[in-house]
N, C-alpha and C positions, 0 to 999 in steps of 0.2 A: 214616458216617464223615465225609462231606463237611460235615455240620453238627455235628461234634464230639460226637455223642451219647454216645460212649464216655466222655466226661468227666463226664457227669452222669446218664445214664440208669440206671446201677446204683443210684445213690442214690434216684432216683425209684421204681424197682421195689421196693426194699427199705425204703422209707420207713415210719416208724411212723404208722399210721392213727390219727387222733384225731377225736373227735366234737366238732363245733362246737356250743356251747350254743345253745339256741333263743333265749334272751335274750342279745343280743350288741350290742356297740358296734363299728362298723366305721369305721376311720380311712382316709380316701382322700387320698393325696398325689400330685399330678402333678409329677414332677421332670423339667423340660424342659432338654435339652441345647440351650440357646438360642444359636444362632449366626447372628445377623442378617447377617453378612458372608459367609455360605456362598454361594459362586458369585454374589457380588453386590458392587457398589460401595457407597460410603458413602451415597449418595442413596437407593439401594434399601434399605439397612439401616435408615435412619431412617424410610422409608415403612413398612417391616414393623412397626416398633415403634409407629408412629402407628396402624396398622391394629389392632394389639392394644389400644391405648389406647381406641379407639372401640368395638370390638366386645366386649371383655371387660367394659367397664362396663355394657353391655346385659345380659350374663349375670348379673353380680352384683346387678343391680337386680331380677331376676326370681325367683331361687331362694334358699332357705334350708334348711340341714340341720336335724337333730333338735335341735340346741342353738341354732338361730336364726342361725348364721353363714352368710355367702354362700360361693360357691365360691372356692377358694384355688388359687394357682398359684405354683410356685417356678421361677424362671429361673436355671439354672446357666450363668453367662456365662464364656466362655473368656478368662481374664485375659491371655493372650498377645496378645489382640486389643484391648487397652485403647485407647479413644478417648474423650476427654472429652465430645464431643457425643453419641456413641452411648450411652455409659454414663450420661450425664446424662438423656437421654430415657428410658432404662430405669428410672432411679431415680424419675423423675416418674411413670412408669407404675405402679411399685410403690407409691409414696406415695399415689396417688389411688385404687387398687383393692384395697389390702390384700395385694397380692402381695409376694413376697420374692425376693431374689437371693442366690445362693451361688456357689461357685467351681467352674469347669470348667477343665480344662487339657489341651492337647495338647502333647506334647513327645517328643523322640526323641534317642537317643545323649546323654542328659543326665548330669549329675553330681550327687551329693548336695549339694554346696555351692551349685551354681547353682540347683537346685530349691528349696532353703531360701530363697535370695534372692528368687526369683520369687514364692513363696508369701507371704512377708512383704510384699514390695512390692505385690502384688496385693490382699491383704486391707486394707492401709492405704489404698490408693487407693479401694476400694469403700466402706470405712468413712467416708472423708472426704466422701462424697456421701450419707451416711445409709443405706447398705446394710449387710448382715450383722448380727451380734448381739454382745452382751457377756455374760460370765458374772458371777456375784456379786462377783468380784474386779475387775470392770471391764475384763477382758482381751477383745480382739476374738476372736470365735469364728466358725467357718464350717463349712458342709457342703461335701462334695466329690464330684465325679464325674470320673473319669479319661477323657480323650479316647481314642477307639479301643479302649476297654475294658481297656487293658493295665496295670491297677493293679499296683503293686509288680513291674514288669518281668515280667508274667505271660505275655506272648505267647510261644509255643513257639519262635519264630524270633528272639526278642529284639528285636522291633520296638516302636516307639511308646512307649518309656519310657527305659530305661537305668539306672534307679535301684533296685537290689534291696533297699534299706533304706527304701523310700518310706513304709511305714506309720508308722515311727517319726518320720520328718520331718513327715508330716502332723500327727500327734498333737502334736509339740513346737512346731509353728507355729500351733496353735490350732484344728485340725480337731476338731469334736465328733462327727462320724460320716461314714462314706463311704456313698454311695448308688449306686455304679456298677452293682452286680449286680441281676438276672442279665444276662449278656452273650451267652448262646446266641442264635444259632448261631455266634458268634465262637469261635475256638479259645482265647480267654482265659477261657472259662467254667470254673468250678472245681467240684469234687465236692460241696461244701457248698451246699445249695439250700434255699429257703423258710425262711430262718433270720434271727434277730436274735442276733448273737453278737460276741464280742470275739476279735480275732486278735492274736497277739504277734509282733512282728518278730523274725525269726531271722537276718537278714542275707543270706538267699538269696531268689531270685525266688519270687513267689507264696506269701508267708508266710501269706496269708489263706485258703489252701485249706482249713484247718480252724481251729477255735477253740472257745471256751467259750460255751455259750448264755447269753443274758440270762435271769435267774431272779428271781422274787420273793424278797426277803430277801438278795440278794447284790448289793452295790453295787460297780460297776466303772466305768471302768477304775481300776486301782490303780498302774499303772506308766506312765512316759512313752514306752514303746515298745509300748503296747497300744492298739488302735483299735477303736471300735465300728463294725460293719458292719450296715446296714439293707438287707435284700434285698427285691426284689419277687417276685411269684409266677413260678414256672417249672413247666410241666406239659405233658402231652400232651393235645391237644384231639381227641377221637375223633368229635365232632359236626361238625367242620370238616376234611374230609380232602383230601389232595392226590391228584389223579387218581381221587378217589372211593374210595381204598383206604387210603393211609397217613395216620396222624394228623398234624396240623400241630403245630408247637411253639407253645405259649402262653407268651409271655415278657413280657407286660404292656406291650408297646409299642403306643402309640396312633399310628396312621398314617392316611393318607387311605384306604388299602385295608383297614384293620383298625381300625375305630372301636370305642369302648366300647359294649357291648351287655349285655342282661340275661344272656345265656348266658355271656359272658366274666366277668361279675361272679360268677356261681355258681362258675365254675372258680377264680377268685381266692380266694373264701371257702373253698373246699374245700382249698386249699393250707394254710390255717389257720396263718398266720404270726403268732406271738404270743410274749409273754414267758412262759417256763415258770412255771406256777402261776397265770396269769391268762388262761385259755382263752377268756374272753368278750370280751376286747379284741383285735380283729383288725386287723392292720397291712397295708394294701394300698398298696404303693408302685408307681406307674405311671411310665412314662417315655415321652418323645417327643422329636422335633426340631421344635419348634413354630414356628420362624421360616420354615421352608420352606412355600411356599404350599399345596402339596397336603396338608400336615398341618394348617396353620392353618385351612384350610377345614373340616376335621373338628372341630378343637378349639373353634372359634368359631362353627361353623355348626349346622345341624339335627342332625347325629349326636350332638353333645354336648348340645344342648338336649333331645333325646329321652332321653338317659341321665339327665339331671337329673330329668326328669319321671318316669322309671321309679323312681328312688330315692324320690322323694316319694310316688308311688303305693304302692310297697311298704311304706313306713313307715306310711302311712295305713291299709293293710290289715292290718298285723301290728304290734301294739303292742310286740312283743318285739324288733323290728328298729330299731336306732338307727344312723344314719349321720352321720359328721362329716367335713366338708371341712377338711383341715389342710395347713399348709406342711411342708416338710422339717424345719424347726426345731421346729415344734410336735410333729411325730411323734417326734422324739428326746426332747423333754420328756415326752411321754406314756409313752414307753418307760421312762424313768427313774422316772416316777411309779409305774408298775406295779411296777418293782423295789422301790420303797419301800413297796409294799403298798396303793396307792390302789385303790379299788373304785368301782363305781357310775358316776355321771355324771362323765365326764372333763373337762368344761368348765373347772373351776377350775385344771387342771394344764397348760393350753396354754403358759403362760409361766413354769413353775415354776423353771427354772434359767436357760436362755438367753433373754434378752429382746432384742427388735429395737432396733437403734440409733435407728431412726426409727419413731415410732408413728403409724399412719395413723388420723386422727380419723374417727369415724363408721363405721368398717368393723369 
């Protein structure tokens, strides 16, 4: 109960077991709740970004996925902490490494009107320095992660949001997809797990508790109150037990104490998050708080290097295993490509709808 298992464990226990095809394309996106000002002053925040600038360039110089792309990283920056110098440094990091930035937001006791203003102002500021993306009509688009997990006023005690029509406001201000979930062990966790789906705003808190799965041949969203949600894996890990007895929660969080490993990858794959009708394209959305030193040491150090080496070795040993480093934006594009019936090599579909405002040459 302390970990809110009652919110999602029934869905896990009664889930439909599906077989992952041997021939598979695995999309891996690291969605970083990137808060350089967390417990830090501006000088420290800039130093954190400079550290990423130096160390991530070493990573992208060493590794390539099955399509020849280097590792990708998506920084979800808290727009309530806008600072021209910090955000400018982050833009430079993205432009030189092929990383991308999307929108993160912490708020509380908010109103619909104020939220709409904050999102519009935030996306315009980020776009002005070459971040975010545009759709075919030239409109600014963004991915979103809610601070403190409380998307659509979903905290049981009403904390960390205040806006029960948030899904509609996100969609109407240009959000192409939400990447907040899973949130377990937070009480904001919902019963829908391991899914790619569309939720319709009903004006009440936690409208995204249920929705319509993304399917081949069904093009959505069709309304301006309907939002795409791209979830990461959520499962029980019986191979890593607490007190040697109880299974730990696998929630796709990359931390200093819980780095990416071959075992975790196998669990993520078994969650089999995919567009219905395209079971061979697997979507693995991971999350982290990468500005914090204990986590950046994992993300930029030997644990992540070992994970990249494992992926390469596995692909070399199994010609049916194809892995692809993607940003959050590219993951959404690939989802829509699957809905449109795309098959085989996903490489041509990375930029099929939402294109980055700034193109990083040579990456």
